[in-house]
C-alpha positions in Angstrom: 0.0 0.0 0.0 2.8 2.4 0.8 4.6 1.7 -2.4 1.4 2.0 -4.5 0.5 5.3 -2.8 3.9 6.8 -3.4 3.9 5.6 -7.0 0.4 7.0 -7.7 1.3 10.3 -6.0 4.5 10.7 -8.0 3.0 9.7 -11.4 0.2 12.2 -11.2 2.5 14.9 -9.8 4.7 14.5 -12.9 1.6 14.4 -15.2 0.5 17.7 -13.8 3.3 19.3 -15.8 1.7 18.1 -19.0 -1.9 19.3 -18.6 -3.6 21.7 -21.0 -7.0 22.3 -19.3 -8.1 23.1 -15.8 -10.1 19.8 -15.4 -7.0 17.9 -16.3 -5.0 19.6 -13.6 -7.9 19.0 -11.1 -7.9 15.3 -12.0 -4.2 15.0 -11.5 -4.2 16.8 -8.1 -7.2 14.6 -7.0 -5.2 11.5 -7.8 -2.2 12.9 -6.0 -4.5 13.2 -3.0 -5.6 9.6 -3.4 -2.0 8.5 -3.4 -1.2 10.5 -0.3 -4.3 9.2 1.5 -3.2 5.6 0.6 0.4 5.8 1.8 -0.1 8.1 4.9 -2.2 5.9 7.2 -0.4 2.8 6.2 2.9 4.4 7.0 1.9 5.5 10.4 0.3 2.1 11.2 3.6 0.5 10.2 5.5 2.9 12.5 3.1 2.0 15.3 4.0 -1.7 14.9 7.7 -0.9 15.1 7.5 1.6 17.9 5.2 0.7 20.7 4.3 2.5 23.9 6.2 5.6 25.1 8.4 6.1 22.0 5.6 6.2 19.4 4.9 9.9 19.3 8.6 10.8 18.8 8.9 8.2 16.1 5.9 9.6 14.2 7.4 13.1 14.9 10.6 12.0 13.1 8.4 10.7 10.2 6.6 14.1 10.2 10.0 15.9 9.9 10.5 14.0 6.6 7.1 15.3 5.4 7.9 18.8 6.5 11.4 18.7 4.9 10.0 17.4 1.6 7.0 19.9 1.6 9.0 23.0 2.4 12.0 22.0 0.4 9.6 21.4 -2.5 8.3 24.9 -2.2 11.9 26.2 -2.2 13.1 24.1 -5.1 9.8 24.5 -7.0 10.2 28.3 -6.8 13.7 28.1 -8.2 12.7 25.8 -11.0 9.6 27.8 -11.9 11.7 31.0 -12.1 14.3 29.3 -14.3 12.4 26.8 -16.4 8.6 27.4 -15.8 6.0 25.6 -13.7 5.8 22.5 -15.9 9.4 21.6 -15.3 8.7 22.0 -11.5 5.9 19.5 -11.6 8.0 17.0 -13.6 11.1 17.4 -11.3 9.1 16.9 -8.2 7.3 13.8 -9.5 9.9 11.7 -11.2 12.1 11.0 -8.1 9.2 9.5 -6.3 9.3 6.4 -8.5 12.7 5.5 -6.9 11.1 5.9 -3.4 8.2 3.7 -4.4 10.6 0.9 -5.3 12.4 1.3 -2.0 9.1 1.4 -0.1 8.1 -1.9 -1.7 11.0 -3.6 0.2 9.5 -2.7 3.6 8.2 -5.5 5.7 5.8 -5.6 8.6 7.3 -6.8 12.0 4.6 -9.5 12.2 4.1 -11.1 8.9 0.5 -12.4 8.2 -0.4 -15.2 5.9 -2.4 -13.6 3.1 -4.4 -14.9 0.2 -2.9 -14.8 -3.3 -2.5 -11.4 -4.9 -4.8 -12.3 -7.8 -7.6 -13.5 -5.5 -7.3 -10.5 -3.2 -7.3 -8.1 -6.1 -10.2 -9.7 -8.0 -12.4 -9.9 -4.9 -11.6 -6.3 -3.9 -12.4 -5.0 -7.3 -15.7 -6.8 -7.6 -16.9 -5.7 -4.2 -15.4 -2.3 -4.3 -16.9 -1.4 -7.7 -20.4 -2.3 -6.6 -20.2 -0.3 -3.4 -18.3 2.6 -4.9 -20.8 2.9 -7.7 -23.6 3.3 -5.2 -22.0 5.7 -2.7 -20.0 7.8 -5.2 -22.8 8.4 -7.7 -23.7 11.8 -6.2 -20.1 13.0 -6.4 -19.7 11.9 -10.0 -23.1 13.3 -11.2 -22.6 16.7 -9.5 -19.0 16.9 -10.6 -20.0 16.4 -14.3 -22.8 19.0 -13.9 -20.3 21.4 -12.4 -17.9 20.8 -15.2 -20.7 21.5 -17.7 -21.7 24.7 -16.0 -18.1 25.9 -15.7 -17.5 25.1 -19.4 -20.6 27.1 -20.4 -19.6 30.1 -18.3 -16.1 29.9 -19.8 -17.6 30.6 -23.3 -18.9 34.0 -22.2 -16.5 36.9 -22.6 -16.2 39.1 -19.5 -16.8 36.3 -17.0 -13.7 36.0 -14.8 -12.0 32.6 -14.9 -12.4 32.4 -11.1 -16.2 32.3 -11.5 -16.3 29.0 -13.6 -13.7 27.5 -11.2 -15.8 28.5 -8.2 -19.0 27.1 -9.8 -17.2 23.8 -10.5 -15.9 23.8 -6.9 -19.4 24.4 -5.4 -20.8 21.4 -7.3 -17.9 19.1 -6.3 -18.2 20.2 -2.7 -21.9 19.5 -2.8 -21.1 16.1 -4.2 -18.7 15.3 -1.4 -21.3 16.4 1.2 -24.0 14.2 -0.4 -21.6 11.3 -0.5 -20.7 11.6 3.1 -24.3 12.0 4.0 -25.0 8.7 2.5 -21.9 7.1 4.1 -22.6 8.1 7.7 -25.9 6.3 8.1 -24.4 3.2 6.7 -21.5 3.5 9.1 -23.8 4.0 12.1 -25.9 1.0 11.2 -22.8 -1.2 11.4 -22.5 -2.7 14.9 -19.7 -5.2 14.2 -17.1 -5.1 17.0 -13.7 -3.6 16.1 -12.0 -6.9 16.1 -14.2 -8.2 13.3 -12.5 -6.3 10.6 -13.9 -6.5 7.1 -11.9 -8.0 4.3 -12.2 -5.2 1.8 -10.9 -1.7 1.9 -14.4 -0.2 1.6 -15.8 -2.3 4.4 -12.7 -1.3 6.5 -13.6 2.3 6.0 -17.2 1.8 7.2 -15.9 -0.1 10.2 -13.5 2.7 11.0 -16.3 5.3 10.7 -18.5 3.3 13.0 -15.7 2.9 15.5 -15.0 6.7 15.4 -18.6 7.5 16.2 -18.5 5.2 19.2 -15.2 6.7 20.6 -15.5 10.1 22.2 -11.8 10.8 22.1 -11.8 10.2 18.3 -14.7 12.7 17.8 -12.7 15.4 19.6 -9.6 14.5 17.7 -11.3 14.5 14.3 -12.9 17.9 14.9 -9.8 19.4 16.2 -7.7 17.8 13.5 -9.8 19.3 10.8 -9.5 22.8 12.3 -5.8 22.6 12.8 -5.3 21.2 9.3 -7.3 24.1 8.0 -5.0 26.5 9.9 -1.7 24.9 9.2 -2.1 23.9 5.5 -4.1 27.1 4.8 -1.0 29.0 6.0 1.3 26.9 3.8 -0.9 27.4 0.8 -1.4 31.2 1.1 1.9 32.3 2.7 3.8 32.5 -0.7 1.1 34.8 -2.1 1.0 36.8 1.1 4.8 37.3 1.0 4.6 38.5 -2.6 1.6 40.8 -2.3 2.3 42.3 1.2 6.1 42.2 1.4 6.8 42.5 -2.3 9.0 39.4 -2.5 9.8 37.6 -5.8 9.0 33.9 -6.4 12.7 33.1 -5.7 12.8 35.2 -2.5 9.7 33.5 -1.3 11.1 30.1 -2.0 14.3 30.9 -0.1 12.9 32.7 2.9 9.8 30.6 3.4 11.6 27.4 2.5 14.5 27.9 5.0 12.7 29.2 8.0 9.5 27.1 7.7 11.7 24.0 7.2 13.8 24.7 10.3 10.8 25.7 12.4 8.6 22.7 11.4 11.4 20.2 11.8 12.3 21.3 15.3 8.6 21.6 16.2 7.8 18.1 15.1 10.7 16.6 17.0 10.0 18.7 20.1 6.3 17.9 20.0 6.9 14.2 19.7 9.5 14.1 22.5 7.3 16.2 24.7 4.2 14.1 24.1 6.1 10.9 25.0 7.6 12.5 28.1 4.2 13.7 29.3 2.7 10.4 28.5 5.0 8.7 31.0 3.5 10.8 33.8 -0.1 11.3 32.6 -2.4 9.5 30.3 -3.4 12.7 28.6 0.1 13.8 27.8 -0.1 13.4 24.1 -3.4 15.1 23.8 -2.0 18.1 25.8 1.1 18.3 23.5 -1.2 18.2 20.4 -3.5 20.9 21.4 -1.3 23.4 23.3 0.9 24.0 20.2 -2.0 25.6 18.3 -3.2 27.5 21.3 0.2 29.0 21.7 0.9 29.3 18.0 -2.3 31.1 17.1 -1.4 34.5 18.5 2.1 34.1 17.0 0.6 33.4 13.6 -1.7 36.5 14.0 1.4 38.6 14.7 3.1 37.2 11.7 0.2 38.3 9.5 0.1 41.8 11.0 3.7 42.9 11.1 5.1 45.1 8.3 8.8 44.9 9.0 10.7 41.9 7.3 13.0 41.8 10.3 10.1 40.7 12.5 8.4 38.6 9.8 11.2 35.9 9.6 11.4 35.1 13.3 7.6 35.0 13.6 7.5 32.7 10.6 9.9 30.3 12.3 8.0 30.5 15.6 4.7 29.9 13.9 5.8 26.7 12.2 7.6 25.6 15.3 4.3 25.7 17.4 2.1 24.5 14.5 4.0 21.2 14.1 3.9 20.0 17.7 0.8 18.0 16.9 2.3 15.9 14.1 3.5 13.0 16.2 1.3 13.2 19.3 -2.1 13.6 17.6 -1.6 10.5 15.3 -0.4 8.6 18.4 -3.6 9.6 20.3 -5.6 8.0 17.5 -3.4 4.9 17.6 -3.7 4.7 21.4 -7.5 4.4 21.5 -8.0 1.9 18.6 -7.2 -1.8 18.4 -4.4 -2.9 16.1 -6.8 -4.5 13.6 -8.4 -1.1 12.5 -5.5 1.3 13.0 -4.8 1.9 9.3 -8.5 2.2 8.6 -9.2 4.7 11.4 -6.1 6.7 10.4 -7.3 6.7 6.8 -10.7 8.0 8.0 -8.9 10.7 10.0 -6.8 11.8 7.1 -9.9 11.9 4.8 -12.0 13.9 7.2 -9.1 16.3 8.1 -8.5 17.1 4.5 -12.1 17.3 3.3 -13.2 19.5 6.3 -9.8 21.2 6.7 -7.3 22.2 4.0 -9.7 21.4 1.1 -11.8 24.3 2.4 -8.9 26.6 3.4 -7.9 27.6 -0.1 -11.4 28.6 -1.5 -12.5 30.1 1.9 -9.5 32.3 2.2 -9.6 33.2 -1.5 -13.3 34.2 -1.3 -12.8 36.4 1.8 -9.6 37.9 0.3 -11.6 39.1 -2.8 -13.8 41.1 -0.5 -11.6 42.4 2.4 -8.0 41.7 1.2 -5.6 38.9 1.8 -4.2 40.0 5.1 -7.6 40.3 6.8 -8.7 37.0 5.2 -5.7 35.1 6.5 -6.5 36.1 10.1 -9.1 33.4 9.9 -6.3 30.8 10.0 -4.9 31.6 13.5 -8.4 31.8 14.8 -9.2 28.3 13.4 -5.9 27.0 14.9 -6.8 28.2 18.4 -10.3 26.7 18.2 -8.9 23.5 16.8 -6.3 23.3 19.6 -9.0 23.8 22.2 -11.2 21.1 20.6 -8.3 18.7 20.7 -7.8 19.4 24.4 -11.4 18.4 24.9 -10.2 14.8 24.5 -8.4 15.1 27.9 -11.7 14.2 29.5 -12.1 10.9 27.6 -8.8 9.6 26.5 -8.1 7.6 29.7 -11.4 5.7 29.5 -11.0 5.0 25.8 -7.4 3.7 26.2 -8.5 1.4 29.0 -11.3 0.0 26.8 -8.8 -0.9 24.1 -6.6 -2.8 26.7 -9.5 -4.9 27.9 
């Protein structure tokens, strides 16, 4: 799963450099997201098997440093490549090396090998069952996506209509399709009463099992809500910070890549390591230690992020950028560990997958269009102040799990 996820992500990142139409770019980016969603939960579940107990949050924190390094270094290098060779070259350069990593990932082995059915039998059964269920549940998303594409295409034919309008119309229909799909999925998940140990054999049934387990676990409800809000805050800042630095501080693309890349990389790397270490240290003394480390970072980092967006002097901007990413990455290791602490091993990857899906759909998938829409009305600086507010609220929501995490952990041990 990890190798296939990395390979899919890399392939469609590279293909993004060859697109000619907006819908082609949208499709490539959507498939990149599918690859990320496939490899991320499986990776953290594998780490959980290697590192048990008190070292788990720090181990996931180290893993998160790799993501931070790749993400920020990609922004840095992408800016340099775009300036020198154009944006298409940047997509190709970022995607092709991933195939090497996919080959390396295919050599990973789980600590406890399980006897599995043949690859052909597993694949054929999964396809047959998955297609039937996917066709039923994804029908609203497909229909509304096609309707949105048709409306957007018609609007694009009229002169004088801004390009943002047809893109916004398409986005509204796709969002409605996602909402309708989730509305159909949730009742199905609630109706399932199978115990967590009776894990379904297909990926789709695993997802329904995970959703049902989440709805029965108070800690996970707090973590899912808080995770969506902090993802909105953190990834929204990553998405809009380059534009903010260009518009407000007058930086070039190269300057943005260098300044943002360097200081965000250093801050996020140190923050992820510190947060993981702190979460494990607190966990030795208190069952809510990892929850505390996850939420406090955003409660402290929110005011720092607000100051970052309000200062005008570059001399203050860079230290505040470093501090914001330092606080905003404390949660990377501990929050995933909290999820792993309150679910049995059989459904870890599925619950993590549901967490990633919900965090992105309700978090950073909304951050871009929400900030963009507000920016068109009141300006980018004012619009981006929504991000630190969401971060503080998300941190407080995560801290709500302090009341329930002990009971939920004890239930898993029984």
